N, CA, C and O atoms as a GROMACS GRO file, in nm:
protein
  392
    1MET      N    1  -0.254   0.419   0.179
    1MET     CA    2  -0.242   0.539   0.260
    1MET      C    3  -0.190   0.503   0.399
    1MET      O    4  -0.110   0.578   0.457
    2LYS      N    5  -0.234   0.391   0.453
    2LYS     CA    6  -0.186   0.353   0.585
    2LYS      C    7  -0.035   0.334   0.585
    2LYS      O    8   0.033   0.373   0.680
    3ARG      N    9   0.018   0.275   0.478
    3ARG     CA   10   0.163   0.256   0.467
    3ARG      C   11   0.236   0.390   0.470
    3ARG      O   12   0.336   0.406   0.540
    4PHE      N   13   0.184   0.486   0.393
    4PHE     CA   14   0.243   0.620   0.393
    4PHE      C   15   0.240   0.679   0.533
    4PHE      O   16   0.342   0.728   0.583
    5HIS      N   17   0.125   0.675   0.595
    5HIS     CA   18   0.106   0.739   0.724
    5HIS      C   19   0.199   0.681   0.830
    5HIS      O   20   0.266   0.756   0.901
    6SER      N   21   0.204   0.549   0.842
    6SER     CA   22   0.288   0.490   0.946
    6SER      C   23   0.437   0.511   0.917
    6SER      O   24   0.514   0.538   1.008
    7ARG      N   25   0.477   0.499   0.790
    7ARG     CA   26   0.619   0.521   0.756
    7ARG      C   27   0.659   0.665   0.788
    7ARG      O   28   0.765   0.687   0.846
    8PHE      N   29   0.576   0.760   0.752
    8PHE     CA   30   0.610   0.899   0.777
    8PHE      C   31   0.614   0.929   0.927
    8PHE      O   32   0.703   0.998   0.974
    9LEU      N   33   0.518   0.876   1.001
    9LEU     CA   34   0.514   0.903   1.144
    9LEU      C   35   0.636   0.847   1.218
    9LEU      O   36   0.684   0.908   1.314
   10TYR      N   37   0.686   0.733   1.173
   10TYR     CA   38   0.800   0.673   1.241
   10TYR      C   39   0.934   0.732   1.197
   10TYR      O   40   1.027   0.742   1.277
   11THR      N   41   0.945   0.769   1.072
   11THR     CA   42   1.074   0.817   1.022
   11THR      C   43   1.076   0.968   0.998
   11THR      O   44   1.183   1.028   0.991
   12TYR      N   45   0.960   1.028   0.984
   12TYR     CA   46   0.944   1.169   0.950
   12TYR      C   47   1.018   1.204   0.821
   12TYR      O   48   1.062   1.318   0.802
   13THR      N   49   1.030   1.104   0.734
   13THR     CA   50   1.087   1.128   0.602
   13THR      C   51   0.997   1.066   0.497
   13THR      O   52   0.931   0.965   0.521
   14ILE      N   53   0.994   1.128   0.384
   14ILE     CA   54   0.920   1.075   0.270
   14ILE      C   55   0.983   1.130   0.144
   14ILE      O   56   1.026   1.246   0.140
   15LYS      N   57   0.987   1.049   0.042
   15LYS     CA   58   1.043   1.092  -0.085
   15LYS      C   59   0.927   1.142  -0.172
   15LYS      O   60   0.839   1.065  -0.210
   16ILE      N   61   0.929   1.270  -0.201
   16ILE     CA   62   0.824   1.331  -0.282
   16ILE      C   63   0.871   1.332  -0.427
   16ILE      O   64   0.984   1.369  -0.457
   17SER      N   65   0.782   1.289  -0.514
   17SER     CA   66   0.812   1.287  -0.657
   17SER      C   67   0.690   1.339  -0.734
   17SER      O   68   0.583   1.360  -0.676
   18SER      N   69   0.709   1.358  -0.862
   18SER     CA   70   0.596   1.404  -0.943
   18SER      C   71   0.485   1.298  -0.947
   18SER      O   72   0.369   1.332  -0.968
   19GLU      N   73   0.520   1.172  -0.926
   19GLU     CA   74   0.421   1.065  -0.927
   19GLU      C   75   0.337   1.060  -0.799
   19GLU      O   76   0.222   1.017  -0.803
   20ASN      N   77   0.393   1.103  -0.686
   20ASN     CA   78   0.320   1.086  -0.560
   20ASN      C   79   0.281   1.216  -0.490
   20ASN      O   80   0.213   1.213  -0.388
   21VAL      N   81   0.323   1.330  -0.543
   21VAL     CA   82   0.306   1.454  -0.468
   21VAL      C   83   0.160   1.487  -0.437
   21VAL      O   84   0.130   1.534  -0.327
   22ARG      N   85   0.071   1.461  -0.529
   22ARG     CA   86  -0.070   1.492  -0.503
   22ARG      C   87  -0.129   1.398  -0.397
   22ARG      O   88  -0.206   1.442  -0.312
   23SER      N   89  -0.093   1.272  -0.403
   23SER     CA   90  -0.142   1.177  -0.302
   23SER      C   91  -0.086   1.211  -0.164
   23SER      O   92  -0.159   1.207  -0.065
   24VAL      N   93   0.042   1.244  -0.160
   24VAL     CA   94   0.103   1.281  -0.032
   24VAL      C   95   0.039   1.409   0.020
   24VAL      O   96   0.010   1.420   0.139
   25PHE      N   97   0.015   1.506  -0.069
   25PHE     CA   98  -0.050   1.631  -0.029
   25PHE      C   99  -0.186   1.600   0.035
   25PHE      O  100  -0.217   1.650   0.143
   26CYS      N  101  -0.267   1.518  -0.033
   26CYS     CA  102  -0.401   1.486   0.018
   26CYS      C  103  -0.396   1.415   0.152
   26CYS      O  104  -0.473   1.448   0.243
   27ALA      N  105  -0.305   1.318   0.166
   27ALA     CA  106  -0.291   1.246   0.292
   27ALA      C  107  -0.244   1.339   0.402
   27ALA      O  108  -0.296   1.336   0.514
   28ALA      N  109  -0.148   1.421   0.372
   28ALA     CA  110  -0.096   1.517   0.472
   28ALA      C  111  -0.204   1.615   0.514
   28ALA      O  112  -0.215   1.650   0.631
   29HIS      N  113  -0.283   1.658   0.418
   29HIS     CA  114  -0.394   1.750   0.448
   29HIS      C  115  -0.497   1.681   0.538
   29HIS      O  116  -0.545   1.740   0.635
   30MET      N  117  -0.529   1.555   0.506
   30MET     CA  118  -0.628   1.481   0.583
   30MET      C  119  -0.581   1.459   0.728
   30MET      O  120  -0.661   1.465   0.821
   31PHE      N  121  -0.451   1.434   0.745
   31PHE     CA  122  -0.397   1.407   0.878
   31PHE      C  123  -0.341   1.532   0.946
   31PHE      O  124  -0.272   1.523   1.048
   32LEU      N  125  -0.372   1.649   0.888
   32LEU     CA  126  -0.334   1.778   0.946
   32LEU      C  127  -0.183   1.793   0.966
   32LEU      O  128  -0.138   1.846   1.068
   33MET      N  129  -0.107   1.746   0.870
   33MET     CA  130   0.039   1.758   0.873
   33MET      C  131   0.078   1.881   0.791
   33MET      O  132   0.121   1.870   0.676
   34ASP      N  133   0.062   1.996   0.852
   34ASP     CA  134   0.078   2.122   0.780
   34ASP      C  135   0.216   2.140   0.718
   34ASP      O  136   0.228   2.193   0.607
   35ASP      N  137   0.320   2.098   0.787
   35ASP     CA  138   0.455   2.112   0.731
   35ASP      C  139   0.470   2.030   0.603
   35ASP      O  140   0.531   2.076   0.506
   36LEU      N  141   0.414   1.911   0.603
   36LEU     CA  142   0.422   1.826   0.485
   36LEU      C  143   0.334   1.882   0.372
   36LEU      O  144   0.372   1.874   0.255
   37VAL      N  145   0.219   1.936   0.407
   37VAL     CA  146   0.134   2.002   0.306
   37VAL      C  147   0.212   2.115   0.241
   37VAL      O  148   0.213   2.128   0.118
   38ASP      N  149   0.277   2.197   0.322
   38ASP     CA  150   0.357   2.308   0.268
   38ASP      C  151   0.472   2.258   0.181
   38ASP      O  152   0.500   2.317   0.077
   39THR      N  153   0.537   2.151   0.222
   39THR     CA  154   0.646   2.094   0.143
   39THR      C  155   0.595   2.046   0.007
   39THR      O  156   0.658   2.069  -0.096
   40CYS      N  157   0.480   1.980   0.008
   40CYS     CA  158   0.420   1.934  -0.118
   40CYS      C  159   0.380   2.053  -0.206
   40CYS      O  160   0.402   2.050  -0.327
   41ALA      N  161   0.323   2.155  -0.146
   41ALA     CA  162   0.283   2.274  -0.222
   41ALA      C  163   0.406   2.340  -0.286
   41ALA      O  164   0.401   2.385  -0.400
   42GLU      N  165   0.516   2.346  -0.211
   42GLU     CA  166   0.639   2.403  -0.265
   42GLU      C  167   0.691   2.319  -0.382
   42GLU      O  168   0.736   2.373  -0.483
   43TYR      N  169   0.685   2.187  -0.368
   43TYR     CA  170   0.730   2.098  -0.475
   43TYR      C  171   0.646   2.121  -0.601
   43TYR      O  172   0.699   2.132  -0.711
   44ILE      N  173   0.516   2.128  -0.583
   44ILE     CA  174   0.426   2.152  -0.697
   44ILE      C  175   0.458   2.286  -0.761
   44ILE      O  176   0.464   2.297  -0.883
   45ALA      N  177   0.477   2.388  -0.679
   45ALA     CA  178   0.507   2.522  -0.730
   45ALA      C  179   0.638   2.525  -0.809
   45ALA      O  180   0.647   2.590  -0.913
   46GLU      N  181   0.739   2.455  -0.759
   46GLU     CA  182   0.869   2.452  -0.826
   46GLU      C  183   0.863   2.378  -0.961
   46GLU      O  184   0.947   2.400  -1.047
   47ASN      N  185   0.764   2.293  -0.977
   47ASN     CA  186   0.751   2.213  -1.098
   47ASN      C  187   0.636   2.259  -1.187
   47ASN      O  188   0.593   2.186  -1.276
   48LEU      N  189   0.588   2.378  -1.163
   48LEU     CA  190   0.480   2.435  -1.242
   48LEU      C  191   0.531   2.469  -1.382
   48LEU      O  192   0.638   2.528  -1.397
   49ASN      N  193   0.454   2.431  -1.483
   49ASN     CA  194   0.489   2.462  -1.621
   49ASN      C  195   0.361   2.474  -1.703
   49ASN      O  196   0.253   2.440  -1.654
   50PRO      N  197   0.370   2.522  -1.826
   50PRO     CA  198   0.248   2.541  -1.906
   50PRO      C  199   0.163   2.415  -1.923
   50PRO      O  200   0.041   2.424  -1.932
   51SER      N  201   0.226   2.300  -1.928
   51SER     CA  202   0.148   2.178  -1.952
   51SER      C  203   0.077   2.125  -1.828
   51SER      O  204  -0.014   2.043  -1.842
   52ASN      N  205   0.115   2.170  -1.708
   52ASN     CA  206   0.045   2.121  -1.588
   52ASN      C  207  -0.024   2.232  -1.509
   52ASN      O  208  -0.088   2.204  -1.408
   53ALA      N  209  -0.012   2.355  -1.553
   53ALA     CA  210  -0.064   2.468  -1.474
   53ALA      C  211  -0.214   2.460  -1.449
   53ALA      O  212  -0.259   2.488  -1.338
   54LEU      N  213  -0.292   2.423  -1.550
   54LEU     CA  214  -0.436   2.414  -1.530
   54LEU      C  215  -0.474   2.298  -1.439
   54LEU      O  216  -0.566   2.310  -1.358
   55GLY      N  217  -0.404   2.188  -1.450
   55GLY     CA  218  -0.427   2.076  -1.360
   55GLY      C  219  -0.393   2.112  -1.216
   55GLY      O  220  -0.463   2.074  -1.123
   56VAL      N  221  -0.284   2.185  -1.200
   56VAL     CA  222  -0.246   2.232  -1.066
   56VAL      C  223  -0.352   2.327  -1.012
   56VAL      O  224  -0.388   2.321  -0.895
   57LEU      N  225  -0.401   2.415  -1.097
   57LEU     CA  226  -0.504   2.510  -1.054
   57LEU      C  227  -0.631   2.436  -1.010
   57LEU      O  228  -0.688   2.469  -0.906
   58GLU      N  229  -0.675   2.337  -1.087
   58GLU     CA  230  -0.793   2.260  -1.048
   58GLU      C  231  -0.768   2.185  -0.917
   58GLU      O  232  -0.855   2.184  -0.829
   59PHE      N  233  -0.652   2.124  -0.904
   59PHE     CA  234  -0.617   2.052  -0.781
   59PHE      C  235  -0.616   2.147  -0.662
   59PHE      O  236  -0.670   2.115  -0.556
   60ALA      N  237  -0.553   2.262  -0.678
   60ALA     CA  238  -0.544   2.360  -0.569
   60ALA      C  239  -0.682   2.408  -0.528
   60ALA      O  240  -0.710   2.424  -0.409
   61ARG      N  241  -0.769   2.432  -0.624
   61ARG     CA  242  -0.906   2.475  -0.592
   61ARG      C  243  -0.980   2.366  -0.517
   61ARG      O  244  -1.052   2.394  -0.420
   62PHE      N  245  -0.965   2.241  -0.561
   62PHE     CA  246  -1.032   2.130  -0.495
   62PHE      C  247  -0.982   2.115  -0.351
   62PHE      O  248  -1.060   2.084  -0.261
   63GLN      N  249  -0.852   2.136  -0.330
   63GLN     CA  250  -0.792   2.123  -0.197
   63GLN      C  251  -0.805   2.251  -0.113
   63GLN      O  252  -0.767   2.252   0.004
   64LEU      N  253  -0.857   2.357  -0.174
   64LEU     CA  254  -0.871   2.487  -0.106
   64LEU      C  255  -0.737   2.540  -0.057
   64LEU      O  256  -0.726   2.595   0.053
   65CYS      N  257  -0.636   2.523  -0.139
   65CYS     CA  258  -0.500   2.568  -0.106
   65CYS      C  259  -0.479   2.704  -0.171
   65CYS      O  260  -0.438   2.712  -0.288
   66THR      N  261  -0.505   2.810  -0.098
   66THR     CA  262  -0.503   2.944  -0.155
   66THR      C  263  -0.365   2.983  -0.209
   66THR      O  264  -0.356   3.053  -0.310
   67LYS      N  265  -0.261   2.939  -0.144
   67LYS     CA  266  -0.126   2.970  -0.191
   67LYS      C  267  -0.104   2.915  -0.332
   67LYS      O  268  -0.054   2.985  -0.420
   68LEU      N  269  -0.141   2.789  -0.353
   68LEU     CA  270  -0.126   2.728  -0.485
   68LEU      C  271  -0.226   2.785  -0.586
   68LEU      O  272  -0.193   2.800  -0.704
   69ILE      N  273  -0.346   2.818  -0.541
   69ILE     CA  274  -0.445   2.879  -0.630
   69ILE      C  275  -0.389   3.009  -0.686
   69ILE      O  276  -0.392   3.032  -0.807
   70ASP      N  277  -0.338   3.092  -0.596
   70ASP     CA  278  -0.283   3.221  -0.639
   70ASP      C  279  -0.164   3.204  -0.733
   70ASP      O  280  -0.154   3.272  -0.835
   71LEU      N  281  -0.076   3.113  -0.698
   71LEU     CA  282   0.044   3.090  -0.778
   71LEU      C  283   0.008   3.036  -0.916
   71LEU      O  284   0.058   3.085  -1.017
   72ALA      N  285  -0.076   2.935  -0.922
   72ALA     CA  286  -0.114   2.875  -1.050
   72ALA      C  287  -0.194   2.973  -1.135
   72ALA      O  288  -0.176   2.979  -1.257
   73SER      N  289  -0.283   3.050  -1.073
   73SER     CA  290  -0.360   3.150  -1.147
   73SER      C  291  -0.269   3.254  -1.210
   73SER      O  292  -0.285   3.289  -1.327
   74LYS      N  293  -0.173   3.302  -1.134
   74LYS     CA  294  -0.078   3.400  -1.186
   74LYS      C  295   0.005   3.338  -1.299
   74LYS      O  296   0.028   3.403  -1.401
   75PHE      N  297   0.049   3.215  -1.281
   75PHE     CA  298   0.127   3.147  -1.384
   75PHE      C  299   0.047   3.136  -1.513
   75PHE      O  300   0.100   3.163  -1.621
   76VAL      N  301  -0.079   3.097  -1.503
   76VAL     CA  302  -0.165   3.085  -1.622
   76VAL      C  303  -0.178   3.219  -1.692
   76VAL      O  304  -0.173   3.225  -1.815
   77ARG      N  305  -0.195   3.326  -1.616
   77ARG     CA  306  -0.207   3.459  -1.677
   77ARG      C  307  -0.077   3.500  -1.747
   77ARG      O  308  -0.080   3.551  -1.859
   78VAL      N  309   0.035   3.478  -1.682
   78VAL     CA  310   0.163   3.521  -1.737
   78VAL      C  311   0.201   3.439  -1.861
   78VAL      O  312   0.252   3.493  -1.959
   79TYR      N  313   0.175   3.310  -1.856
   79TYR     CA  314   0.215   3.220  -1.966
   79TYR      C  315   0.095   3.171  -2.047
   79TYR      O  316   0.097   3.061  -2.102
   80PHE      N  317  -0.009   3.254  -2.055
   80PHE     CA  318  -0.133   3.213  -2.120
   80PHE      C  319  -0.112   3.167  -2.264
   80PHE      O  320  -0.173   3.069  -2.308
   81SER      N  321  -0.027   3.237  -2.337
   81SER     CA  322  -0.004   3.199  -2.478
   81SER      C  323   0.054   3.058  -2.491
   81SER      O  324   0.032   2.992  -2.592
   82GLU      N  325   0.127   3.013  -2.391
   82GLU     CA  326   0.180   2.876  -2.392
   82GLU      C  327   0.080   2.776  -2.336
   82GLU      O  328   0.070   2.663  -2.383
   83VAL      N  329   0.004   2.819  -2.234
   83VAL     CA  330  -0.095   2.731  -2.172
   83VAL      C  331  -0.204   2.692  -2.272
   83VAL      O  332  -0.250   2.578  -2.272
   84VAL      N  333  -0.246   2.786  -2.357
   84VAL     CA  334  -0.355   2.757  -2.452
   84VAL      C  335  -0.314   2.654  -2.557
   84VAL      O  336  -0.399   2.601  -2.628
   85GLN      N  337  -0.188   2.626  -2.568
   85GLN     CA  338  -0.140   2.529  -2.667
   85GLN      C  339  -0.135   2.386  -2.610
   85GLN      O  340  -0.093   2.294  -2.680
   86THR      N  341  -0.176   2.368  -2.486
   86THR     CA  342  -0.167   2.237  -2.421
   86THR      C  343  -0.298   2.161  -2.430
   86THR      O  344  -0.405   2.220  -2.450
   87ASP      N  345  -0.289   2.030  -2.417
   87ASP     CA  346  -0.409   1.946  -2.414
   87ASP      C  347  -0.497   1.979  -2.295
   87ASP      O  348  -0.619   1.972  -2.304
   88ASP      N  349  -0.435   2.014  -2.181
   88ASP     CA  350  -0.514   2.050  -2.064
   88ASP      C  351  -0.607   2.167  -2.092
   88ASP      O  352  -0.720   2.170  -2.042
   89PHE      N  353  -0.560   2.262  -2.169
   89PHE     CA  354  -0.645   2.377  -2.201
   89PHE      C  355  -0.766   2.333  -2.282
   89PHE      O  356  -0.878   2.377  -2.256
   90LEU      N  357  -0.744   2.248  -2.379
   90LEU     CA  358  -0.854   2.201  -2.464
   90LEU      C  359  -0.956   2.120  -2.386
   90LEU      O  360  -1.074   2.117  -2.421
   91ASN      N  361  -0.913   2.054  -2.280
   91ASN     CA  362  -1.001   1.969  -2.200
   91ASN      C  363  -1.049   2.034  -2.071
   91ASN      O  364  -1.125   1.974  -1.996
   92ALA      N  365  -1.006   2.156  -2.045
   92ALA     CA  366  -1.037   2.223  -1.919
   92ALA      C  367  -1.183   2.266  -1.911
   92ALA      O  368  -1.246   2.299  -2.011
   93GLU      N  369  -1.233   2.265  -1.791
   93GLU     CA  370  -1.367   2.319  -1.765
   93GLU      C  371  -1.361   2.471  -1.780
   93GLU      O  372  -1.259   2.532  -1.749
   94PRO      N  373  -1.468   2.532  -1.828
   94PRO     CA  374  -1.466   2.678  -1.850
   94PRO      C  375  -1.429   2.758  -1.725
   94PRO      O  376  -1.359   2.858  -1.735
   95GLU      N  377  -1.475   2.714  -1.609
   95GLU     CA  378  -1.445   2.790  -1.487
   95GLU      C  379  -1.296   2.783  -1.449
   95GLU      O  380  -1.247   2.868  -1.376
   96THR      N  381  -1.227   2.682  -1.499
   96THR     CA  382  -1.084   2.671  -1.470
   96THR      C  383  -1.005   2.780  -1.539
   96THR      O  384  -0.910   2.833  -1.482
   97VAL      N  385  -1.042   2.814  -1.660
   97VAL     CA  386  -0.967   2.913  -1.737
   97VAL      C  387  -1.026   3.053  -1.730
   97VAL      O  388  -0.975   3.145  -1.793
   98SER      N  389  -1.132   3.069  -1.653
   98SER     CA  390  -1.193   3.202  -1.644
   98SER      C  391  -1.135   3.283  -1.529
   98SER      O  392  -1.175   3.397  -1.507
   0.00000   0.00000   0.00000
């Protein structure tokens, strides 16, 4: 995390990917980097799909990110017939899908 923090502070650039977006989001949230939090949330939203929607919803709830909570909740409702066919649905906590 220190490497991320110092690199970002000096260059104000970071490459966000599906592999690092949650870690970057958490670090940005911890260091109160609201613009970077928003950028990560937008990246997550743009990559939302039936196979990751419940994981995104759980992550958003844990991070208290209301924008992502609302978006992921709506996505799950709209694409519920596809979401229920995923492994995440079978392994989800009841409160996640309620």
